[in-house]
C-alpha positions in Angstrom: 7.3 -118.7 105.7 3.7 -117.7 105.8 4.6 -114.2 107.0 7.1 -113.8 104.2 4.4 -114.9 101.8 1.9 -112.5 103.2 4.4 -109.7 103.1 5.2 -110.5 99.5 1.6 -110.6 98.5 0.9 -107.4 100.3 3.8 -105.8 98.6 2.7 -107.1 95.2 -0.9 -105.9 95.7 0.4 -102.6 96.7 2.3 -102.1 93.6 -0.6 -103.3 91.5 -2.9 -100.8 93.1 -0.2 -98.2 92.8 0.1 -99.0 89.1 -3.7 -98.8 88.6 -3.7 -95.5 90.4 -1.0 -94.1 88.2 -2.7 -95.4 85.1 -5.9 -93.7 86.1 -4.1 -90.5 86.8 -2.3 -90.7 83.5 -5.7 -91.2 81.7 -7.1 -88.2 83.4 -4.0 -86.2 82.5 -4.3 -87.3 78.9 -8.0 -86.2 78.9 -7.1 -82.8 80.3 -4.3 -82.4 77.7 -6.8 -83.4 74.9 -9.3 -80.8 76.2 -6.6 -78.2 76.2 -5.6 -79.1 72.7 -9.2 -78.9 71.4 -9.7 -75.6 73.1 -6.5 -74.2 71.6 -7.5 -75.4 68.1 -11.0 -73.7 68.5 -9.4 -70.6 69.8 -7.0 -70.5 66.8 -9.9 -71.0 64.4 -11.8 -68.1 66.0 -8.7 -65.9 65.8 -8.3 -66.8 62.1 -12.0 -66.0 61.5 -11.5 -62.7 63.3 -8.5 -61.9 61.1 -10.5 -62.8 58.0 -13.4 -60.6 59.0 -11.1 -57.7 59.8 -9.3 -58.2 56.5 -12.6 -58.2 54.6 -13.8 -55.1 56.5 -10.5 -53.4 55.8 -10.9 -54.1 52.0 -14.6 -52.8 52.0 -13.9 -49.5 53.7 -13.6 -46.4 51.6 -12.8 -43.5 53.9 -10.8 -40.4 53.3 -7.0 -40.8 53.4 -6.7 -39.4 56.9 -9.4 -41.4 58.5 -8.3 -44.5 56.5 -4.8 -44.1 57.7 -5.9 -44.0 61.3 -8.1 -47.1 60.9 -5.2 -48.9 59.1 -2.9 -48.0 62.0 -5.5 -49.5 64.5 -5.8 -52.6 62.3 -2.1 -53.0 62.2 -2.1 -52.8 66.0 -4.8 -55.5 66.1 -2.8 -57.6 63.6 0.2 -57.2 65.9 -1.8 -58.5 68.8 -3.1 -61.3 66.7 0.5 -62.2 65.7 1.5 -62.1 69.3 -1.5 -64.4 70.1 -0.4 -66.8 67.3 3.1 -66.8 68.8 1.7 -67.6 72.2 -0.5 -70.3 70.7 2.5 -71.8 68.9 4.4 -71.7 72.2 1.4 -73.4 73.9 1.3 -76.0 71.1 4.9 -76.8 71.6 4.4 -77.1 75.4 1.4 -79.4 74.7 3.5 -81.5 72.4 6.1 -81.7 75.1 3.5 -82.7 77.6 2.1 -85.3 75.3 5.6 -86.6 74.8 6.1 -86.7 78.5 2.8 -88.4 79.0 3.7 -91.0 76.4 7.0 -91.5 78.2 5.1 -91.9 81.5 2.8 -94.5 79.9 5.8 -96.4 78.5 7.7 -96.3 81.7 4.9 -97.3 84.1 6.6 -100.6 84.7 9.7 -98.7 85.8 7.8 -96.5 88.3 9.3 -98.5 91.2 12.5 -96.6 90.7 11.2 -93.2 89.6 8.1 -92.7 91.7 9.4 -89.7 93.5 10.6 -88.1 90.3 7.3 -88.7 88.5 5.3 -87.3 91.4 7.4 -84.1 91.3 7.0 -84.0 87.5 3.2 -84.5 87.9 3.0 -81.6 90.3 5.0 -79.4 87.9 2.6 -80.5 85.1 -0.4 -79.5 87.1 1.1 -76.1 87.8 1.8 -75.7 84.1 -1.8 -76.7 83.3 -3.1 -74.0 85.6 -0.8 -71.5 83.9 -2.1 -72.7 80.6 -5.7 -72.3 81.7 -5.0 -68.7 83.0 -3.2 -68.0 79.7 -6.2 -69.3 77.7 -8.6 -67.2 79.8 -6.5 -64.1 79.1 -6.4 -64.9 75.4 -10.2 -65.3 75.3 -10.5 -61.9 77.0 -8.2 -60.3 74.5 -10.2 -62.0 71.6 -13.4 -60.5 73.0 -11.8 -57.1 73.3 -10.4 -57.3 69.8 -13.8 -58.4 68.5 -15.5 -55.5 70.2 -12.9 -53.0 68.9 -13.4 -54.4 65.4 -17.1 -54.0 65.6 -16.7 -50.4 66.8 -14.3 -49.7 63.9 -16.7 -51.3 61.4 -19.5 -49.1 62.7 -17.4 -46.0 62.5 -16.2 -46.9 59.0 -19.8 -47.6 57.8 -20.9 -44.2 59.2 -18.0 -42.4 57.6 -18.6 -44.1 54.3 -22.3 -43.2 54.3 -21.4 -39.6 55.1 -18.8 -39.5 52.4 -21.3 -40.9 49.9 -23.9 -38.3 50.9 -21.4 -35.5 50.6 -20.3 -36.8 47.2 -23.9 -36.9 46.0 -24.6 -33.4 47.4 -21.5 -32.0 45.7 -22.5 -33.6 42.4 -26.0 -32.1 42.7 -24.5 -28.7 43.4 -22.1 -29.0 40.5 -25.1 -29.9 38.2 -27.1 -27.0 39.5 -24.2 -24.6 39.0 -23.7 -25.9 35.4 -27.4 -25.4 34.6 -27.4 -21.9 36.2 -24.3 -21.0 34.3 -25.9 -22.2 31.1 -29.1 -20.3 31.8 -27.2 -17.2 32.7 -25.2 -17.4 29.4 -28.4 -17.7 27.5 -30.0 -14.8 29.4 -26.9 -12.7 28.8 -27.0 -13.4 25.1 -30.7 -12.7 24.9 -30.2 -9.5 27.0 -27.4 -8.4 24.7 -29.7 -9.0 21.7 -32.5 -7.0 23.3 -30.1 -4.1 24.0 -28.9 -4.2 20.4 -32.5 -4.2 19.1 -33.4 -1.4 21.5 -30.5 0.7 20.3 -31.5 0.1 16.6 -35.1 1.0 17.5 -34.0 4.1 19.3 -32.0 5.2 16.3 -35.0 4.6 14.0 -37.3 6.5 16.3 -34.8 9.3 16.6 -34.6 9.5 12.9 -38.5 9.7 12.7 -38.7 12.4 15.3 -35.9 14.3 13.5 -38.0 14.5 10.3 -40.5 16.9 11.9 -37.7 19.0 13.3 -36.2 19.1 9.8 -39.5 20.3 8.3 -40.1 23.0 10.9 -36.5 24.2 10.4 -37.2 24.3 6.6 -40.3 26.4 7.2 -38.4 28.9 9.4 -35.8 29.3 6.7 -38.3 29.7 3.9 -40.7 32.0 5.7 -38.2 34.1 7.6 -39.2 36.5 10.4 -42.1 37.9 8.4 -44.4 34.9 9.2 -44.6 33.5 12.7 -45.1 29.8 13.2 -45.2 27.5 16.3 -41.5 26.7 17.0 -42.3 23.1 18.0 -45.1 22.0 15.8 -44.6 24.3 12.9 -48.4 25.2 12.9 -49.6 28.5 11.5 -52.3 30.4 13.3 -54.8 33.2 12.3 -57.1 35.0 14.7 -60.8 34.5 13.6 -61.6 38.2 14.3 -59.1 39.1 11.6 -60.7 36.6 9.0 -64.4 36.5 10.0 -67.0 38.6 11.7 -68.6 37.4 15.0 -70.8 34.3 14.3 -70.1 34.3 10.6 -68.1 32.0 8.2 -67.5 34.4 5.3 -64.0 35.7 4.8 -63.6 39.5 5.2 -62.3 41.2 2.0 -59.2 42.4 3.8 -58.5 38.9 5.1 -58.1 37.5 1.6 -54.9 39.5 1.0 -53.4 38.3 4.3 -54.3 34.7 3.5 -52.8 35.0 0.0 -49.6 36.4 1.4 -49.1 34.2 4.5 -51.0 31.0 3.8 -50.0 30.7 0.2 -46.3 31.2 1.1 -46.7 28.6 4.0 -48.3 25.9 1.8 -45.9 26.6 -1.1 -42.9 26.1 1.3 -44.3 22.7 2.2 -45.4 21.4 -1.2 -43.2 23.1 -3.8 -40.0 21.5 -2.6 -40.1 17.8 -3.6 -37.6 16.9 -0.9 -39.9 18.3 1.7 -43.1 17.1 0.1 -42.1 13.5 0.5 -42.2 13.9 4.3 -45.7 15.5 4.3 -48.7 13.3 4.8 -51.5 15.9 5.3 -52.0 19.7 5.7 -55.0 20.3 7.9 -57.0 23.5 8.0 -58.7 23.5 11.5 -61.4 25.9 12.6 -61.7 26.7 16.4 -64.3 28.7 18.4 -64.7 29.7 22.0 -67.3 28.2 24.3 -70.0 30.8 23.7 -73.0 28.9 22.3 -73.7 25.2 21.9 -71.2 22.6 20.9 -73.0 21.7 17.7 -73.5 25.3 16.6 -69.8 26.0 17.1 -68.9 22.7 15.4 -70.8 23.7 12.3 -69.4 27.3 12.4 -65.8 26.0 12.8 -66.2 23.6 9.9 -67.7 26.3 7.7 -64.8 28.7 8.5 -62.2 25.9 7.7 -64.1 25.2 4.5 -64.1 28.9 3.6 -60.3 29.0 3.9 -60.0 25.8 1.8 -62.3 27.3 -0.9 -60.2 30.4 -1.0 -57.0 28.4 -1.7 -58.8 26.4 -4.4 -59.9 29.7 -6.0 -56.7 31.6 -5.5 -54.3 28.8 -6.8 -56.2 26.8 -9.4 -52.9 25.2 -10.8 -52.3 23.6 -7.4 -55.7 21.9 -7.0 -54.2 18.5 -7.7 -51.7 18.9 -4.9 -54.5 20.4 -2.7 -56.7 17.4 -3.3 -53.8 15.1 -2.3 -52.6 17.0 0.7 -55.2 19.5 2.1 -58.2 18.8 4.3 -60.5 20.9 6.4 -61.8 20.2 9.8 -64.0 21.9 12.5 -63.0 21.5 16.1 -65.7 23.6 17.8 -64.4 24.5 21.3 -62.7 21.2 22.1 -59.2 22.8 22.2 -59.6 26.2 23.9 -56.6 28.5 24.5 -56.0 29.1 28.2 -54.8 32.3 29.7 -52.2 32.8 32.5 -54.9 32.3 35.1 -55.8 28.8 33.7 -59.2 30.1 32.3 -60.3 30.1 28.7 -59.1 33.1 26.6 -62.2 33.4 24.5 -60.7 35.9 22.0 -57.6 33.7 21.4 -59.7 30.5 21.2 -61.4 31.9 18.1 -58.8 31.0 15.5 -57.8 29.2 12.3 -54.9 26.8 12.5 -53.0 25.2 9.6 -51.1 22.1 10.7 -49.1 19.5 8.8 -48.7 15.8 9.6 -45.5 13.9 8.8 -45.8 11.0 6.5 -44.5 8.5 9.0 -46.9 5.6 8.4 -44.5 3.9 6.1 -41.6 4.4 8.5 -43.7 3.3 11.5 -44.7 0.2 9.5 -41.1 -0.6 8.7 -40.2 -0.2 12.4 -43.1 -2.5 13.5 -42.1 -5.1 10.9 -38.5 -4.9 12.2 -39.6 -5.3 15.8 -42.0 -8.1 15.0 -39.3 -9.9 13.0 -36.9 -9.6 15.9 -39.6 -10.8 18.3 -40.3 -13.9 16.2 -36.6 -14.6 15.8 -36.1 -14.3 19.6 -39.1 -16.6 20.2 
C-alpha cells in the first residue's frame, strides 16, 4: 500500500511540476509575443511617420516637370514598398493574433495537457520557429526602413538643390528681362533723340546753304551787270586796282588819269550793288581797302594804305554827291599795310602786285545768323 501511495504521490508531484513548468513557459511565450507586438506597433508608427514626411516633402518640392516626374516615380516606388511593408505588417499582426489565440487556448487547456502534451510540445516548437522567422522578418523590415529613409533624405537634398537652382535661374532671367526692357527703352529714347538731331541738322544745313547761296547770287549779279569789261574775283566778287595805276610810289594822291578809270569801273561796280533794291538788301558793307608791299615800316605803310583808301572814298563822295547818303550807310575805308601780301608762284611776295586797292562787299547775314542761332538754341532748350 505504501508503495502505491508513494508512486501516486510521485506521479501527482510530477504533474504539478510539469504544470508549473508549462505555465512558466507559457508566461515567457506571452512576454515574447507582447514584445513582438510592441515592436511591430512601433515599426508601423515609424513607417507612418516616414510616409507623412515623404508626403510633406513631395508637396513642398517645386521642380521642373521632368525632374518632378522622376522624383514622383521614385516616391511611387517607395510608396509601393511601404504598401508592401504594411501588407507584411498586417500579415504579421494576423499571425500574432493567431498566436495569442493559441496561447489563450494553451492557458485554458493546461489542465488537459495530460492528453495533449506531445501535440503541445510540437506546437511550441513550431511557434518558436515562427518567432525566429518573425524576428528575421522584423530585422529585414528595419533594414528596408533605414534604406528608404536614406533614399528619402537623398531625394530631399536633391530636390532642395534643384529648387534653389531653379529660384536662382528664375531671378537671373527676371533681372535680364528687366535690363533688356530698360535698354530697349533707352534705345528708343536715343533713337528718337537722334532722329530729332538729324532733322535739326538737316534744317540747319538748308539754312546755311541758303546763306552761302546769297553771296553766290550777288557775285553772279555783278558778273551779269558788269559783263566782260570789268574783271572781278570769281569767288569773292572783289574788285582790284593796281596802286601804280592810281598812285605814284609812296604817295596817296590820285593820278589825274586814274580818276577816269575809277569813275568808269568803280562807279559801275558800286552802282550794281546799291542801285538794285533787291541786291541792296543783301549788302551789309562795301569796304575800300588799301594794301602796300613790305618796303618800309609797318606803321608807315599802314598810314599810307589808309590815306590811299580814304582818297578813293573822297573821290566817290565828290564824283557822286547824290549817293552820299547810301555811301554813308554802306561804304567804309580801311588801310591794311602789308598784312595781306600777294604771293608769286615761288611762294615769295610779289611786291608790285601787293601794292593795290581792293573793293570788297560783305553780305548782310547778321540777321540770318541770329535767326539760325535762335533756332538752334530753341532746339537745344527743347531737347534739354
